[in-house]
C-alpha positions in Angstrom: 51.0 36.3 184.3 53.8 33.9 184.7 53.2 32.4 181.2 53.3 35.9 179.7 56.6 36.6 181.5 58.1 33.5 179.9 56.9 34.6 176.5 58.4 38.0 176.8 61.6 36.5 178.0 61.7 34.2 175.0 61.0 37.2 172.7 63.7 39.2 174.3 66.3 36.4 173.9 65.2 35.7 170.4 65.5 39.4 169.5 69.1 39.4 170.8 69.9 36.2 168.8 68.4 37.6 165.7 70.3 40.9 166.1 73.6 39.0 166.4 73.1 36.5 163.6 70.9 38.3 161.1 72.2 41.9 161.6 75.6 42.1 163.2 77.1 39.1 161.4 75.3 39.6 158.1 76.2 43.3 157.4 79.9 42.7 156.8 79.0 39.9 154.2 76.7 42.1 152.1 77.6 41.8 148.4 74.4 43.4 146.9 74.5 40.9 144.0 70.9 41.4 143.2 70.3 44.9 144.6 72.8 46.5 142.2 70.7 45.8 139.0 67.5 46.7 140.8 69.0 50.0 142.0 70.6 51.0 138.7 67.6 49.7 136.8 65.5 52.1 138.8 68.0 55.0 138.1 67.7 54.2 134.4 63.9 54.3 134.5 64.0 57.7 136.3 66.3 58.9 133.4 63.6 57.7 131.0 65.9 55.0 129.6 65.4 51.2 129.5 66.7 49.1 132.4 66.9 45.9 130.3 70.2 46.4 128.3 73.3 45.9 130.4 74.7 49.1 128.9 72.0 51.0 130.8 73.1 49.5 134.1 76.8 50.2 133.4 76.0 53.8 132.4 74.1 54.5 135.6 76.8 52.9 137.7 79.4 55.1 135.9 77.4 58.2 136.7 77.9 57.4 140.4 81.6 56.7 139.9 81.3 52.9 139.9 83.4 51.1 137.3 83.7 47.4 136.5 80.6 46.2 138.5 79.1 42.9 137.5 75.4 42.8 136.9 72.6 40.3 136.7 69.8 41.3 134.3 66.9 43.5 135.4 64.0 41.0 135.0 61.1 43.0 136.7 58.4 45.2 135.4 59.3 48.9 135.3 56.8 49.2 138.2 59.3 47.5 140.5 61.9 50.2 139.7 59.3 52.9 140.3 58.4 51.3 143.6 62.1 51.6 144.6 62.3 55.2 143.5 62.4 56.4 147.1 66.1 55.3 147.0 66.9 57.5 144.0 68.5 60.4 146.0 71.1 58.1 147.5 74.4 56.6 146.2 74.5 52.8 145.9 76.4 52.3 149.2 73.9 54.4 151.2 70.9 52.8 149.4 72.3 49.3 150.3 72.3 50.3 154.0 68.8 51.7 153.8 67.4 48.6 152.1 69.2 46.4 154.6 67.5 48.3 157.5 64.1 48.2 155.7 64.4 44.4 155.3 64.6 44.0 159.0 61.4 46.1 159.4 59.8 43.8 156.9 60.9 40.8 158.9 59.4 42.4 162.1 56.2 43.2 160.3 55.9 39.7 158.9 56.5 38.2 162.3 53.9 40.6 163.8 51.2 39.4 161.4 52.1 35.7 161.5 52.0 35.7 165.3 48.3 36.5 165.1 47.8 32.8 164.3 48.6 32.0 167.9 46.4 34.4 169.9 47.0 32.7 173.3 50.7 32.5 172.8 51.4 35.4 170.5 54.4 36.9 172.1 56.1 33.6 172.5 55.2 32.7 168.9 56.9 35.9 167.7 60.0 34.8 169.6 60.0 31.4 168.0 59.5 32.9 164.5 62.4 35.3 165.1 64.6 32.4 166.2 63.7 30.4 163.1 64.6 33.4 160.9 67.8 34.1 162.7 69.3 30.8 161.5 67.6 30.9 158.0 70.0 30.6 155.1 67.4 31.9 152.7 67.1 35.1 154.9 70.9 35.4 155.0 71.1 35.2 151.2 68.2 37.6 150.7 69.9 40.1 153.0 73.4 39.8 151.6 72.2 39.9 148.0 69.6 42.7 148.6 66.8 40.7 147.2 63.0 41.5 147.3 61.8 38.4 149.1 61.3 39.8 152.6 59.4 42.8 151.2 57.2 40.4 149.3 56.7 38.2 152.4 55.6 41.3 154.3 53.1 42.3 151.6 51.6 38.8 151.5 51.3 38.6 155.3 49.8 42.1 155.4 47.2 41.2 152.8 46.3 38.0 154.6 45.8 40.0 157.8 43.6 42.4 155.9 41.6 39.5 154.4 41.0 38.1 157.9 39.8 41.5 159.0 37.3 41.5 156.1 39.0 44.6 154.6 38.5 43.4 151.0 39.4 46.6 149.2 42.7 47.1 151.1 43.6 43.4 150.7 43.1 43.4 146.9 45.0 46.7 146.6 48.0 45.3 148.6 48.1 42.1 146.5 47.9 44.1 143.3 50.9 46.1 144.4 52.7 42.9 145.3 51.9 41.3 141.9 53.2 44.3 140.0 56.3 44.5 142.3 57.1 40.8 141.6 54.8 38.8 139.4 54.5 35.7 141.6 51.6 37.0 143.8 49.4 37.4 140.7 48.2 33.8 141.3 46.1 35.2 144.1 43.7 36.6 141.5 42.8 32.9 140.8 42.5 32.3 144.6 40.0 35.2 145.0 38.0 33.9 142.0 37.9 30.3 143.4 37.1 31.5 146.9 34.3 33.7 145.6 35.9 36.8 147.1 34.7 38.9 144.2 35.0 42.2 145.9 38.7 41.6 146.7 39.3 40.4 143.1 37.7 43.5 141.7 39.8 45.7 144.1 42.9 43.8 142.9 42.1 44.2 139.2 41.0 47.8 139.4 43.8 49.1 141.7 46.3 47.1 139.7 45.2 48.7 136.5 45.5 52.2 138.1 49.0 51.5 139.4 50.1 49.9 136.2 48.6 52.9 134.2 50.6 55.3 136.3 53.8 53.3 135.8 53.2 53.0 132.0 52.7 56.7 131.8 55.9 57.3 133.7 58.1 54.9 131.9 56.4 55.0 128.5 54.9 52.2 126.4 58.2 51.5 124.6 60.0 50.5 127.8 57.1 48.4 129.0 57.2 46.7 125.6 60.8 45.6 126.3 59.7 43.6 129.3 57.8 41.0 127.3 60.8 39.5 125.6 62.5 39.3 129.0 59.5 37.5 130.4 59.5 35.0 127.6 63.2 34.3 128.1 62.3 33.3 131.7 60.3 30.3 130.5 61.2 26.6 131.0 64.6 25.8 129.5 65.6 29.4 128.7 67.3 32.3 130.4 67.8 36.0 130.2 71.1 37.0 128.7 71.6 33.3 127.5 75.1 34.1 126.2 76.2 34.7 129.8 73.8 32.8 132.0 71.8 29.5 132.1 69.6 30.3 135.1 67.2 27.5 134.4 69.7 24.8 135.4 71.8 26.7 137.9 72.3 24.4 141.0 70.8 26.9 143.5 67.7 27.1 141.3 65.5 24.6 143.1 62.7 24.5 140.5 61.3 21.4 138.9 62.7 22.6 135.5 66.2 22.8 137.0 65.9 19.3 138.4 64.7 17.8 135.1 67.4 19.6 133.2 70.0 18.1 135.5 68.8 14.5 134.9 67.8 14.7 131.2 70.1 17.2 129.5 73.8 17.8 128.9 74.7 20.6 131.2 77.7 22.1 133.0 76.7 20.7 136.4 75.7 17.1 136.3 76.1 13.8 134.5 72.6 13.2 133.3 70.7 9.9 133.8 69.6 10.0 130.2 70.4 12.5 127.4 66.8 13.2 126.3 67.1 16.9 125.6 65.7 20.1 127.0 62.3 19.5 125.4 61.9 16.4 127.5 62.9 18.3 130.6 60.4 21.0 129.8 57.7 18.5 129.1 58.4 16.7 132.4 58.2 20.1 134.2 54.8 20.9 132.6 53.4 17.5 133.6 54.4 17.7 137.3 53.4 21.4 137.6 50.0 20.5 135.9 49.5 17.7 138.6 50.3 20.1 141.4 48.0 22.8 139.9 45.2 20.2 139.5 45.5 19.1 143.1 45.3 22.8 144.2 42.2 23.3 141.9 40.6 20.1 143.2 40.9 21.3 146.9 39.7 24.8 146.2 36.9 23.8 143.9 35.6 21.3 146.4 35.6 24.0 149.1 33.3 26.2 146.9 30.5 23.6 147.6 31.2 23.4 151.3 32.1 27.0 152.3 30.3 27.3 155.6 30.1 31.0 156.2 31.0 34.4 155.0 33.8 34.8 157.5 37.5 34.2 156.6 37.9 30.7 157.9 40.8 28.4 158.5 40.1 26.8 155.1 40.5 30.2 153.5 43.7 30.7 155.3 44.9 27.2 154.3 44.1 28.0 150.6 46.0 31.2 151.0 49.2 29.6 152.1 48.8 26.8 149.5 48.6 29.5 146.9 51.9 31.0 148.1 53.7 27.6 147.8 52.2 26.8 144.4 53.3 30.3 143.2 56.8 29.4 144.2 56.7 25.9 142.5 55.3 26.8 139.1 57.9 29.1 137.6 61.2 28.1 136.0 63.1 29.9 138.8 63.0 28.9 142.4 66.1 30.3 143.9 66.8 28.9 147.3 66.5 32.3 148.9 62.9 32.6 147.8 62.1 29.9 150.4 62.3 32.5 153.2 58.6 32.9 152.4 57.8 29.3 153.6 57.7 30.6 157.2 54.1 31.7 156.7 52.8 28.3 155.4 54.8 26.4 158.0 53.3 28.6 160.8 49.8 27.9 159.5 50.4 24.1 159.3 51.8 24.1 162.9 48.7 26.1 164.1 46.2 23.8 162.6 48.1 20.6 163.3 48.3 21.5 167.0 44.6 22.3 167.2 43.5 19.1 165.5 46.1 16.9 167.3 48.3 15.9 164.4 51.7 16.0 166.1 53.5 13.9 163.4 52.4 16.4 160.7 53.5 19.3 162.8 57.0 17.7 163.2 57.1 16.9 159.5 56.3 20.6 158.7 59.0 21.9 161.1 61.5 19.4 159.7 60.8 20.4 156.1 61.1 24.1 157.0 64.3 23.4 158.8 65.7 21.6 155.7 65.0 24.7 153.6 66.9 26.9 156.2 70.1 25.0 156.4 73.2 26.0 154.4 73.8 23.6 151.5 76.5 23.1 149.0 74.5 22.6 145.9 77.5 21.8 143.7 79.2 19.3 146.0 80.7 16.5 143.9 78.4 13.7 145.3 75.4 15.7 144.0 76.6 15.7 140.3 75.8 12.2 139.3 73.4 9.2 139.9 70.9 9.5 142.7 73.0 12.3 144.2 71.4 14.7 141.7 68.3 14.6 144.0 70.4 16.4 146.6 71.4 19.1 144.2 67.6 20.0 144.4 67.5 19.2 148.1 65.3 22.2 149.0 62.7 21.4 146.4 61.5 18.2 148.1 60.6 19.7 151.5 58.8 22.5 149.7 56.6 19.9 147.9 55.9 18.2 151.3 54.8 21.5 152.8 52.5 22.1 149.8 50.9 18.6 150.3 50.4 19.2 154.0 48.9 22.6 153.4 46.4 21.1 150.9 45.5 18.2 153.2 45.0 20.5 156.2 43.0 22.9 154.0 40.7 20.0 153.1 40.3 19.0 156.7 39.3 22.6 157.6 36.7 22.8 154.8 33.7 22.1 156.9 34.7 24.3 159.8 33.1 27.6 160.4 35.8 28.9 162.8 37.2 32.3 161.7 40.9 32.1 161.2 41.6 35.0 163.5 39.7 33.3 166.4 41.2 29.8 166.1 43.6 28.9 168.9 46.0 25.9 169.0 46.1 24.0 172.2 49.2 25.4 173.6 
């Protein structure tokens, strides 16, 4: 009883800290830099026009009386706009407030599901998770820009919880929605295949086709066809609206392609180590991502031979969080605010590390997560030349360490038959 009282006290204090730092202090700083193009792209779709030309965004903004707004490109499937259509009755300023509030519900939901990893200390774990998010710069940037990261984190946490509850059909459906909402979770299709979770894979494919079909019928094939050039433009060494942006080498972009572009190409941000051209930077990116992908396949394929039972085990959960990190590392864009999703893999590494008595690994994971949370001046003069360029990509390196830890712990858990929802760390 006393331990439970301590946990509730921690959660109460953490909730107050979160409310102060992540709600009260964040609201005045909202700029809606990303939400604007999502919102007006959605409005364009509902008017049966394309969200991809900038003229469509300006037109929709003018209809609400907004003039001279700056926009980033709409780079999502039309499905994303359709999923946001519940905000259509509102003006931009009201929609911003609603989305801000919803994001905090998504945070609460994510914390709720992640806390299941610590069944004996669940209330206290929820408090620690809230505290870690209260001081998270990726969360701050997600909230102020109106990004989709917290909604995506919630969907991934929810689908993981459904997988642990053996609710395959619902798990596959949620992941299908997440993959159409923002493409990155589509990698879970490979996860389900490698883990022999064929029913979940079938549910993902079939429900995804149904949802996509409804969206195509709503938007029309022509508008969906306009997405594919945008998708190609987001490849290594290229960018949407290239006459305005060079997203692939922007300093806050923490991807491998951004790092290699900084050290191998002439760009606006760094003095390169060697001027080898963008093709060399792209090739280096392909090589390193192939190595990471091969390590991922090696661990998951090895598990196919040793999977001990039909239950959702710790190794399944480890492969799940490894898939999340890999999905962040593979694309050409890894904006620093995407890293708010690392709270899920970090929590799993801490859970397993405590249970198998690996305190150094736990401390390393916590340190790496902390490094992704701190504010950082990516364009500071010392990071523009020499070895300092490593620190322009400062948040990439702890993400790689977390990926390595997740794979190592997944491999250690391979021969265990303990269901993930029954495992308890020794706290």
